[in-house]
N, C-alpha and C positions, 0 to 999 in steps of 0.2 A: 699828896693826899693826906688830910688830917687823920689822926687815929680815930677809928670807929669805936664808939662807946655805947653800950646798950643801956639807955636811961629812959624811963617813962613812968607815967602813972599806971598803977596796976591794971586798970581796965583797958588800957591802950598798949600794954606791953607787947602782946602778940602781934598787933598791927605794926608797931614801930620796928619790932625785930625783923619782920618780913621785909619792910621797906629798906632797912639798913643792909640786910643781907643781899637784897636785890641790887641796891646801889653799889655795894662792894663788888659783887659779881660783874656788874656792868663796867665799873671803872677798871678792874683788872683785865677784863676782856678787851677793853678799849686800849689799855696800855700795851698789852701783848700784840694786839693788832697793829698798833703804830710801830712797835719794835720790829715785828716780823715782816710787815708790808711797807717799809720805809719808802717814800717816793724816790723815783729815779732822779738822776741828775745831781746827787749830792756830791760834795767834794771830799775826797779821801785825805788822810793825814799827810800823804806825800805830795799834795798839791795837784794831783791829776784827777780829772773829772771821771767819776764812775757813772756808767749809764744804766746800771741795773743793780738789783740786790744780790745777784748771783753770777758766777761765771762758770762755764762748762769747759772741762778738759776732755778732749776726745780720745782718751785712753784710760783704761781702768786703773785706779789707784790700788795700792796694796790692800788685799782683802776683798776687792771687788770681783764679782764673777762675770764671766763673759766679756763682751766688748762694749758694754754700755758706758756711755760718757758719764764721767763723774761730775756732779754739780757741787760747787763750793760756794758757800754763802759768805758774802762780804759783810752783810748785816744779818743778825744783830752783832754789833761790836761787843767786846767784853763788857764794857760799861752798860750797854743796853740790855745785855743778857742778865747782868746782876740786878739791874733796876726791875726787870720783869719778875725775877725770882723773889726779890725783896718785897715787892708789892703783894705777891701771893702770900708770902709769910705774914706780912703785916695785917692782911685781911683774914688771917687764920683759916685759909682755905687749903684743902689737900694739895700738895705740891706734886704735880705730874711731870716728872722729868723726861718722859718718853719723847716729848717734842724737842728736847735739847740733846739728850744722850744719843750718841751715834750720828748726830748731825755733823756734816763736814763743813769746815769753815776755812777761810783764807784771811788771815789777819796780819797787819803790820804792827810789830811789837818791838820792845827794847830789851836787849840782852842784859842779864844781871850776873849770873854765874852758873857754872856746872855744879850741881848739888851732889851728884854721885855718879860713879862709873862702875858698871858691872860687865867686864869684858868690853865689847863694842857698844853696849847699850848705855846711853848717857841720859840722866835726868837733868834737864837744863831749865834754869829759872829765867823767866822773862817778866816784863811788866808792860801794861798797856799804856803807861805814861812815861815820858822821858825823865820826869823827876823822881820816878820810883815809888810814887804814892798812889798808883792806880790799881787796877785789877791784876793780881798775880797770875801768871800763866806758867804752868809746869809742862814742859814738852818732853816726851819720851822719844829720843832721836838715836838713830843708828849712826854712830860716829865713823863706821867703816864706809858707809854710803855718803855721809856728809862730814868728812874730816875737817873741813874749814871751821866747824863750830869750836874747835880747840884753839883757834886763833882770835876769837871774838874778844872785843874790849867792852867793859861795862858802859852801858848807854848806847851801844851800837844798834842801829835799826836793822830789823830782820823781818823778812816775809816768812810766815809759817802757814802751812796748810796741813790739816789733819782732822781727825775725828774727836769729838768731845767725849771724853771718857767719864768725867765727873765735873760737877759745878757746885760751889758753895758760896752763898751770899754773905756769910759772916765777915765782919770787918769791912775791908774794902772789896772783898770778894776774891775768889780764886777759881781757876778753871784748869783742868788737866786734859792735855791733848795727847793722842797717839799720833805722832807727826809722820806724814807721808812725804813732805817736801819742805826744804829749808833753803832760803836764799839769803845769804849773809850780807848782801848789798841792798839795804832797805830803800835806796834811792832808785832802784830799778822800776821803770814804769810798769803798770799793771799788765798791759798787753804783752810786754816782753817776759814778764813772770809767767804768764800763761803759756807762751811759746816755749819757754825753758822747761816747764813742767811736762808739756807734751813730748818734747824731745827726749827728756830723761826716761819717761815711761815707755816711749817707743823703742828706746835703746836696750830695754831690759829683755 
């Protein structure tokens, strides 16, 4: 989307401004709709076909109340999330993060390093791209529950599930997750990941 510039003859300024704002709102709404309502049947990074934009885990994740099934979004991906936020910023519209914050996602990412350790609490750096130039994902992970994160090698594929705590579109973008689940074998098929999540939650 080209940058929107308010230019016009004085007697048409108000009309043009209204048209441009309306166009910006429409384009942003369209982009967000495409991102959040991505068609089913897309192929995920691990080569397995995904049949929907979300998967359900029939056990409450950390912080969930009652026995309600947790729904985890496969889309938007980190890149799609950044594109939506960047489009809103470019159109100079108020950024409403409520539709992203606290949303639960399940993403396939690439390990970079453990940034810090505070007891068992680890702040782990991941990237959405294997080359390390994608969206940065910071995951808050309990190393007592997932000790295997200490054995990860840079570039290793990892499944992460958790809640979006913050998102910033500056640069290539960054997302911070409060991680509920970590599978350090990123080649694990999606259906097996979901079964493993259920088993872990049921065992608690």
